[in-house]
BALUMDO-732336 format. One record per residue: residue number from 1; residue in one letter; chain; x, y, z of N, C-alpha, C in turn. Coordinates in Angstrom, 2 decimals, decimal comma, m for minus. Last residue first. Layout:
% BALUMDO-732336
+------+------+-------+---------+---------+---------+---------+---------+---------+---------+---------+---------+
! resi ! resn ! chain !    n.c1 !    n.c2 !    n.c3 !   ca.c1 !   ca.c2 !   ca.c3 !    c.c1 !    c.c2 !    c.c3 !
+------+------+-------+---------+---------+---------+---------+---------+---------+---------+---------+---------+
!  NUM !    A !     A !       X !       Y !       Z !       X !       Y !       Z !       X !       Y !       Z !
...
+------+------+-------+---------+---------+---------+---------+---------+---------+---------+---------+---------+
This chain:
% BALUMDO-732336
+------+------+-------+---------+---------+---------+---------+---------+---------+---------+---------+---------+
! resi ! resn ! chain !    n.c1 !    n.c2 !    n.c3 !   ca.c1 !   ca.c2 !   ca.c3 !    c.c1 !    c.c2 !    c.c3 !
+------+------+-------+---------+---------+---------+---------+---------+---------+---------+---------+---------+
!  128 !    A !     A !   93,80 !  m65,28 !  m16,87 !   93,40 !  m66,25 !  m15,95 !   93,77 !  m65,78 !  m14,62 !
!  127 !    A !     A !   94,98 !  m63,62 !  m18,94 !   93,61 !  m63,27 !  m18,33 !   93,18 !  m64,09 !  m17,17 !
!  126 !    D !     A !   97,30 !  m64,44 !  m19,89 !   97,38 !  m63,51 !  m18,70 !   96,01 !  m63,20 !  m18,14 !
!  125 !    N !     A !   98,35 !  m67,28 !  m21,04 !   97,04 !  m66,58 !  m21,00 !   97,11 !  m65,80 !  m19,80 !
!  124 !    A !     A !  101,15 !  m67,74 !  m23,24 !  100,58 !  m67,62 !  m21,97 !   99,29 !  m66,94 !  m22,00 !
!  123 !    P !     A !  101,17 !  m69,91 !  m26,11 !  101,17 !  m68,57 !  m25,62 !  100,55 !  m68,47 !  m24,21 !
!  122 !    E !     A !  102,73 !  m73,04 !  m25,64 !  101,56 !  m72,24 !  m26,07 !  101,71 !  m70,86 !  m25,48 !
!  121 !    D !     A !  105,26 !  m73,78 !  m24,72 !  104,72 !  m74,33 !  m25,99 !  103,53 !  m73,60 !  m26,56 !
!  120 !    P !     A !  107,34 !  m71,03 !  m23,47 !  106,23 !  m72,14 !  m23,35 !  105,75 !  m72,58 !  m24,68 !
!  119 !    E !     A !  110,87 !  m71,11 !  m23,64 !  109,64 !  m70,51 !  m24,17 !  108,56 !  m71,53 !  m24,01 !
!  118 !    L !     A !  113,25 !  m72,33 !  m23,05 !  112,34 !  m71,90 !  m21,97 !  111,02 !  m71,32 !  m22,41 !
!  117 !    S !     A !  114,62 !  m72,50 !  m25,30 !  114,11 !  m73,77 !  m24,75 !  113,10 !  m73,47 !  m23,62 !
!  116 !    K !     A !  115,36 !  m69,82 !  m25,92 !  114,21 !  m70,50 !  m26,78 !  113,69 !  m71,76 !  m26,10 !
!  115 !    A !     A !  117,38 !  m69,61 !  m24,07 !  116,14 !  m68,83 !  m23,94 !  115,01 !  m69,35 !  m24,70 !
!  114 !    L !     A !  119,15 !  m71,54 !  m25,05 !  118,61 !  m71,74 !  m23,69 !  117,29 !  m70,90 !  m23,63 !
!  113 !    E !     A !  119,88 !  m70,34 !  m27,43 !  119,25 !  m71,67 !  m27,44 !  118,58 !  m71,87 !  m26,02 !
!  112 !    L !     A !  121,05 !  m68,02 !  m26,49 !  119,90 !  m67,89 !  m27,27 !  119,08 !  m69,17 !  m27,29 !
!  111 !    L !     A !  123,35 !  m69,13 !  m25,23 !  122,18 !  m68,30 !  m24,42 !  120,89 !  m68,22 !  m25,23 !
!  110 !    R !     A !  124,60 !  m70,10 !  m27,39 !  124,12 !  m71,03 !  m26,30 !  123,09 !  m70,29 !  m25,49 !
!  109 !    K !     A !  125,22 !  m67,81 !  m28,79 !  124,36 !  m68,91 !  m29,43 !  123,77 !  m69,74 !  m28,43 !
!  108 !    R !     A !  126,85 !  m66,44 !  m26,93 !  125,63 !  m65,78 !  m27,40 !  124,71 !  m67,00 !  m27,98 !
!  107 !    P !     A !  129,14 !  m68,24 !  m26,70 !  128,19 !  m68,13 !  m25,66 !  126,80 !  m67,51 !  m25,97 !
!  106 !    R !     A !  130,11 !  m67,81 !  m29,48 !  129,53 !  m69,21 !  m29,03 !  128,68 !  m69,02 !  m27,81 !
!  105 !    E !     A !  130,72 !  m65,06 !  m29,59 !  129,70 !  m65,63 !  m30,43 !  129,13 !  m66,96 !  m29,96 !
!  104 !    G !     A !  130,87 !  m63,51 !  m26,37 !  131,44 !  m64,01 !  m27,53 !  130,34 !  m64,67 !  m28,37 !
!  103 !    L !     A !  129,13 !  m60,71 !  m25,05 !  129,49 !  m62,11 !  m25,09 !  130,23 !  m62,42 !  m26,40 !
!  102 !    R !     A !  128,11 !  m58,30 !  m25,44 !  129,47 !  m58,27 !  m24,92 !  129,97 !  m59,71 !  m24,88 !
!  101 !    Y !     A !  125,48 !  m58,69 !  m26,17 !  126,40 !  m58,43 !  m27,23 !  127,92 !  m58,33 !  m26,77 !
!  100 !    Y !     A !  124,37 !  m59,18 !  m23,62 !  124,33 !  m60,26 !  m24,67 !  125,33 !  m59,97 !  m25,78 !
!   99 !    A !     A !  124,51 !  m56,65 !  m22,43 !  125,28 !  m57,82 !  m21,90 !  125,39 !  m58,95 !  m22,95 !
!   98 !    R !     A !  122,69 !  m55,24 !  m24,10 !  124,23 !  m54,86 !  m24,05 !  125,04 !  m56,05 !  m23,46 !
!   97 !    I !     A !  120,34 !  m56,50 !  m23,55 !  120,90 !  m56,52 !  m24,93 !  122,28 !  m56,18 !  m24,87 !
!   96 !    L !     A !  120,05 !  m56,04 !  m20,80 !  120,21 !  m57,47 !  m21,28 !  120,79 !  m57,42 !  m22,68 !
!   95 !    D !     A !  119,80 !  m53,23 !  m20,79 !  120,94 !  m53,88 !  m20,03 !  121,13 !  m55,32 !  m20,47 !
!   94 !    M !     A !  117,37 !  m52,99 !  m22,15 !  118,62 !  m52,50 !  m22,82 !  119,81 !  m53,09 !  m22,17 !
!   93 !    T !     A !  115,68 !  m54,26 !  m20,34 !  115,82 !  m54,86 !  m21,66 !  117,08 !  m54,37 !  m22,31 !
!   92 !    E !     A !  115,88 !  m52,59 !  m18,16 !  116,23 !  m53,99 !  m18,00 !  116,52 !  m54,55 !  m19,47 !
!   91 !    K !     A !  114,74 !  m50,08 !  m19,16 !  116,19 !  m50,27 !  m18,81 !  116,73 !  m51,76 !  m18,74 !
!   90 !    Q !     A !  112,52 !  m50,14 !  m21,84 !  112,85 !  m50,58 !  m20,43 !  114,29 !  m50,64 !  m20,31 !
!   89 !    S !     A !  111,94 !  m49,88 !  m24,42 !  112,41 !  m48,70 !  m23,74 !  112,65 !  m48,89 !  m22,35 !
!   88 !    L !     A !  111,07 !  m52,25 !  m25,32 !  112,37 !  m51,81 !  m25,76 !  112,83 !  m50,48 !  m25,14 !
!   87 !    I !     A !  108,59 !  m52,38 !  m24,35 !  109,52 !  m53,32 !  m23,81 !  110,96 !  m52,84 !  m24,21 !
!   86 !    D !     A !  107,25 !  m50,45 !  m26,04 !  107,43 !  m50,12 !  m24,70 !  108,51 !  m51,08 !  m24,09 !
!   85 !    A !     A !  106,65 !  m51,84 !  m28,34 !  107,72 !  m50,92 !  m28,40 !  108,15 !  m50,51 !  m27,11 !
!   84 !    S !     A !  106,20 !  m55,39 !  m28,14 !  105,72 !  m54,08 !  m27,86 !  106,93 !  m53,04 !  m27,80 !
!   83 !    L !     A !  107,43 !  m57,53 !  m30,72 !  107,32 !  m57,11 !  m29,37 !  106,81 !  m55,71 !  m29,22 !
!   82 !    R !     A !  105,35 !  m58,07 !  m33,72 !  106,53 !  m57,90 !  m33,00 !  106,38 !  m57,55 !  m31,51 !
!   81 !    S !     A !  102,93 !  m57,90 !  m34,91 !  103,44 !  m59,23 !  m34,74 !  104,82 !  m59,22 !  m34,00 !
!   80 !    D !     A !  102,57 !  m55,19 !  m35,16 !  101,59 !  m55,99 !  m34,35 !  102,18 !  m57,36 !  m34,06 !
!   79 !    N !     A !  104,25 !  m54,15 !  m36,92 !  104,58 !  m54,14 !  m35,65 !  103,73 !  m54,94 !  m34,63 !
!   78 !    D !     A !  102,73 !  m54,38 !  m39,30 !  103,97 !  m55,15 !  m39,15 !  104,40 !  m55,25 !  m37,76 !
!   77 !    A !     A !  100,73 !  m52,46 !  m38,75 !  100,34 !  m53,89 !  m39,00 !  101,58 !  m54,81 !  m38,80 !
!   76 !    Q !     A !  102,26 !  m50,17 !  m38,61 !  101,71 !  m50,67 !  m37,47 !  101,21 !  m52,04 !  m37,60 !
!   75 !    D !     A !  103,15 !  m49,87 !  m41,27 !  104,09 !  m50,22 !  m40,29 !  103,42 !  m50,74 !  m39,02 !
!   74 !    R !     A !  100,60 !  m49,29 !  m42,27 !  101,22 !  m50,47 !  m42,75 !  102,30 !  m50,88 !  m41,83 !
!   73 !    Q !     A !  100,11 !  m46,86 !  m41,10 !   99,26 !  m48,03 !  m40,77 !   99,87 !  m49,25 !  m41,18 !
!   72 !    S !     A !  103,12 !  m45,28 !  m39,98 !  102,10 !  m45,50 !  m40,94 !  101,21 !  m46,73 !  m40,59 !
!   71 !    L !     A !  104,97 !  m45,33 !  m37,80 !  103,83 !  m44,33 !  m37,87 !  102,64 !  m44,63 !  m38,79 !
!   70 !    G !     A !  107,15 !  m46,99 !  m37,84 !  106,03 !  m47,41 !  m37,01 !  104,87 !  m46,46 !  m37,08 !
!   69 !    E !     A !  109,71 !  m44,58 !  m38,18 !  109,23 !  m46,03 !  m38,32 !  108,21 !  m46,42 !  m37,40 !
!   68 !    Y !     A !  110,69 !  m42,02 !  m37,78 !  109,39 !  m42,21 !  m38,23 !  108,78 !  m43,73 !  m38,38 !
!   67 !    F !     A !  113,40 !  m42,51 !  m37,21 !  112,49 !  m41,68 !  m36,24 !  111,08 !  m41,83 !  m36,50 !
!   66 !    Y !     A !  114,44 !  m43,63 !  m39,47 !  114,38 !  m44,39 !  m38,32 !  113,30 !  m43,75 !  m37,32 !
!   65 !    Q !     A !  114,84 !  m41,70 !  m41,40 !  113,59 !  m42,43 !  m41,43 !  113,37 !  m43,26 !  m40,17 !
!   64 !    V !     A !  117,54 !  m40,89 !  m41,00 !  116,43 !  m39,96 !  m40,51 !  115,16 !  m40,76 !  m40,47 !
!   63 !    P !     A !  119,61 !  m43,77 !  m40,11 !  118,92 !  m42,83 !  m41,14 !  117,84 !  m41,99 !  m40,48 !
!   62 !    V !     A !  121,92 !  m43,53 !  m37,35 !  120,69 !  m44,09 !  m37,95 !  120,25 !  m43,21 !  m39,06 !
!   61 !    D !     A !  123,84 !  m42,56 !  m35,62 !  124,14 !  m43,58 !  m36,60 !  122,87 !  m44,28 !  m37,10 !
!   60 !    L !     A !  123,52 !  m40,61 !  m33,88 !  123,12 !  m41,91 !  m33,42 !  123,26 !  m42,94 !  m34,42 !
!   59 !    S !     A !  124,46 !  m38,45 !  m35,31 !  125,09 !  m38,71 !  m34,05 !  124,75 !  m40,16 !  m33,54 !
!   58 !    E !     A !  122,61 !  m38,49 !  m37,48 !  124,14 !  m38,70 !  m37,81 !  124,81 !  m39,07 !  m36,41 !
!   57 !    A !     A !  120,33 !  m37,86 !  m36,11 !  120,45 !  m39,17 !  m36,80 !  121,97 !  m39,47 !  m37,13 !
!   56 !    L !     A !  120,92 !  m35,33 !  m35,19 !  120,74 !  m36,42 !  m34,23 !  120,84 !  m37,81 !  m34,87 !
!   55 !    E !     A !  121,06 !  m33,96 !  m37,60 !  122,21 !  m34,05 !  m36,82 !  122,11 !  m35,11 !  m35,82 !
!   54 !    F !     A !  118,39 !  m34,32 !  m38,49 !  119,52 !  m34,82 !  m39,27 !  120,66 !  m35,06 !  m38,46 !
!   53 !    L !     A !  117,06 !  m32,85 !  m36,58 !  116,74 !  m34,32 !  m36,69 !  117,97 !  m35,03 !  m37,46 !
!   52 !    R !     A !  118,00 !  m30,34 !  m37,06 !  118,29 !  m31,01 !  m35,81 !  118,15 !  m32,50 !  m35,84 !
!   51 !    S !     A !  116,69 !  m29,93 !  m39,55 !  118,18 !  m29,89 !  m39,48 !  118,68 !  m30,54 !  m38,09 !
!   50 !    A !     A !  114,00 !  m30,10 !  m38,78 !  114,53 !  m31,05 !  m39,70 !  115,97 !  m31,07 !  m39,68 !
!   49 !    S !     A !  113,45 !  m29,94 !  m35,16 !  113,47 !  m29,29 !  m36,50 !  114,12 !  m30,37 !  m37,53 !
!   48 !    V !     A !  111,35 !  m31,43 !  m32,97 !  112,68 !  m31,51 !  m33,47 !  112,65 !  m30,92 !  m34,88 !
!   47 !    R !     A !  109,32 !  m29,72 !  m30,53 !  109,54 !  m30,48 !  m31,87 !  110,91 !  m30,41 !  m32,25 !
!   46 !    N !     A !  109,07 !  m30,43 !  m27,12 !  109,57 !  m29,58 !  m28,12 !  109,72 !  m30,52 !  m29,40 !
!   45 !    A !     A !  107,85 !  m32,54 !  m25,72 !  107,44 !  m31,22 !  m25,25 !  107,86 !  m30,19 !  m26,42 !
!   44 !    G !     A !  108,48 !  m35,12 !  m25,96 !  107,65 !  m34,63 !  m27,02 !  107,22 !  m33,08 !  m26,65 !
!   43 !    C !     A !  110,44 !  m36,24 !  m24,49 !  109,24 !  m36,38 !  m23,95 !  108,10 !  m35,64 !  m24,90 !
!   42 !    E !     A !  112,70 !  m35,76 !  m26,16 !  112,34 !  m37,10 !  m25,81 !  110,96 !  m37,20 !  m25,20 !
!   41 !    Y !     A !  112,96 !  m32,93 !  m26,21 !  112,59 !  m33,77 !  m27,52 !  112,09 !  m35,16 !  m27,06 !
!   40 !    K !     A !  113,51 !  m32,53 !  m23,58 !  112,27 !  m32,00 !  m24,09 !  111,88 !  m32,62 !  m25,40 !
!   39 !    Q !     A !  116,03 !  m33,73 !  m23,32 !  114,87 !  m34,05 !  m22,43 !  113,52 !  m33,72 !  m23,11 !
!   38 !    I !     A !  117,47 !  m32,15 !  m25,12 !  117,21 !  m33,62 !  m25,42 !  116,05 !  m34,09 !  m24,55 !
!   37 !    Q !     A !  117,37 !  m29,82 !  m23,66 !  116,75 !  m29,82 !  m24,90 !  116,50 !  m31,23 !  m25,36 !
!   36 !    Q !     A !  119,01 !  m30,46 !  m21,48 !  117,57 !  m30,12 !  m21,44 !  116,85 !  m30,22 !  m22,57 !
!   35 !    F !     A !  121,58 !  m30,64 !  m22,56 !  120,94 !  m31,78 !  m22,33 !  119,36 !  m31,55 !  m22,06 !
!   34 !    R !     A !  122,05 !  m28,25 !  m25,28 !  122,09 !  m28,66 !  m23,84 !  121,32 !  m29,79 !  m23,55 !
!   33 !    I !     A !  124,01 !  m28,99 !  m28,26 !  122,90 !  m28,35 !  m27,57 !  123,02 !  m28,73 !  m26,01 !
!   32 !    G !     A !  125,75 !  m30,22 !  m30,10 !  125,90 !  m28,83 !  m29,74 !  124,75 !  m28,09 !  m29,03 !
!   31 !    V !     A !  125,76 !  m32,82 !  m30,62 !  125,03 !  m32,01 !  m31,58 !  125,05 !  m30,49 !  m31,20 !
!   30 !    S !     A !  127,17 !  m33,97 !  m28,59 !  127,58 !  m34,24 !  m29,94 !  126,86 !  m33,39 !  m31,03 !
!   29 !    E !     A !  125,86 !  m32,98 !  m26,26 !  127,18 !  m32,35 !  m26,65 !  127,58 !  m32,81 !  m28,08 !
!   28 !    A !     A !  123,63 !  m34,60 !  m26,26 !  123,45 !  m33,12 !  m26,52 !  124,84 !  m32,46 !  m26,93 !
!   27 !    L !     A !  124,78 !  m37,02 !  m25,81 !  124,09 !  m36,79 !  m27,08 !  123,97 !  m35,29 !  m27,37 !
!   26 !    Q !     A !  125,67 !  m36,57 !  m23,14 !  126,70 !  m36,96 !  m24,22 !  126,01 !  m36,69 !  m25,63 !
!   25 !    Q !     A !  123,38 !  m35,97 !  m21,86 !  124,42 !  m34,98 !  m21,86 !  125,36 !  m35,29 !  m22,98 !
!   24 !    Q !     A !  121,90 !  m38,28 !  m21,95 !  121,38 !  m37,18 !  m22,65 !  122,51 !  m36,10 !  m22,78 !
!   23 !    T !     A !  124,28 !  m40,95 !  m22,61 !  123,53 !  m40,11 !  m21,63 !  122,97 !  m39,00 !  m22,42 !
!   22 !    L !     A !  124,18 !  m44,11 !  m24,49 !  124,66 !  m42,67 !  m24,25 !  123,70 !  m41,92 !  m23,28 !
!   21 !    G !     A !  123,77 !  m46,59 !  m25,26 !  124,37 !  m46,39 !  m23,93 !  124,89 !  m44,98 !  m23,78 !
!   20 !    L !     A !  122,54 !  m47,34 !  m27,48 !  123,82 !  m46,99 !  m27,62 !  124,57 !  m46,70 !  m26,30 !
!   19 !    L !     A !  119,99 !  m47,46 !  m26,39 !  120,57 !  m48,77 !  m26,86 !  122,13 !  m48,52 !  m27,08 !
!   18 !    R !     A !  119,48 !  m44,78 !  m25,63 !  119,70 !  m45,84 !  m24,59 !  120,39 !  m47,03 !  m25,19 !
!   17 !    R !     A !  119,14 !  m43,68 !  m28,17 !  120,17 !  m43,26 !  m27,32 !  120,56 !  m44,25 !  m26,20 !
!   16 !    R !     A !  116,96 !  m45,16 !  m29,11 !  118,21 !  m45,32 !  m29,80 !  119,44 !  m44,84 !  m28,93 !
!   15 !    R !     A !  114,93 !  m44,36 !  m27,19 !  115,25 !  m45,75 !  m27,45 !  116,62 !  m45,87 !  m28,09 !
!   14 !    R !     A !  114,89 !  m41,49 !  m27,78 !  115,26 !  m42,06 !  m26,36 !  115,70 !  m43,48 !  m26,52 !
!   13 !    L !     A !  113,92 !  m41,47 !  m30,32 !  115,28 !  m40,75 !  m30,00 !  115,74 !  m41,44 !  m28,63 !
!   12 !    R !     A !  111,50 !  m42,72 !  m30,08 !  112,54 !  m43,36 !  m30,90 !  113,92 !  m42,77 !  m30,64 !
!   11 !    K !     A !  110,21 !  m40,78 !  m28,53 !  110,47 !  m42,19 !  m27,96 !  111,51 !  m42,89 !  m28,78 !
!   10 !    G !     A !  110,14 !  m38,58 !  m30,32 !  110,95 !  m38,61 !  m29,00 !  111,28 !  m39,96 !  m28,38 !
!    9 !    V !     A !  108,61 !  m39,52 !  m32,25 !  109,91 !  m39,24 !  m32,58 !  110,71 !  m39,16 !  m31,48 !
!    8 !    H !     A !  106,13 !  m39,76 !  m30,78 !  106,76 !  m40,93 !  m31,46 !  108,22 !  m40,74 !  m31,73 !
!    7 !    L !     A !  105,69 !  m37,13 !  m30,06 !  105,90 !  m38,12 !  m29,15 !  106,56 !  m39,45 !  m29,63 !
!    6 !    D !     A !  105,27 !  m36,00 !  m32,66 !  106,43 !  m35,58 !  m31,77 !  106,76 !  m36,46 !  m30,65 !
!    5 !    I !     A !  102,97 !  m37,40 !  m33,34 !  104,20 !  m37,58 !  m34,10 !  105,46 !  m37,14 !  m33,25 !
!    4 !    D !     A !  101,14 !  m36,39 !  m31,49 !  101,52 !  m37,82 !  m31,42 !  102,76 !  m38,10 !  m32,22 !
!    3 !    N !     A !  102,20 !  m33,31 !  m29,91 !  101,50 !  m34,05 !  m31,13 !  101,91 !  m35,51 !  m30,99 !
!    2 !    T !     A !  101,51 !  m31,18 !  m27,20 !  102,22 !  m32,17 !  m27,82 !  101,41 !  m32,80 !  m28,92 !
!    1 !    M !     A !  101,64 !  m27,76 !  m26,59 !  100,63 !  m28,94 !  m26,82 !  101,47 !  m29,99 !  m27,63 !
+------+------+-------+---------+---------+---------+---------+---------+---------+---------+---------+---------+
């Protein structure tokens, strides 16, 4: 039986792994487990023990608190003004972020200016 916190930790684990461009196999090898266990952690089927969470945090170069960000009501209020967490889990988003950071500083700034210039003046109304 999965727990909401286990699901949240698993999603954060998957997001960070993908952001770093690691496969489940690569992450599993870095902490000395099988990739199937990473799969189970990421879908919330298995709980991550405190010691394993510490090892994963070290391998992913994040503090342990990273996995719990967004759980408290205060964090949720802060996140309401940000992009949906689901958008950061999409492969397309991760590919775009990686490509962006492979660019030099000047092209990155120009691309960011272009993207900002394409924003609509008013928020889009998807209900129409």
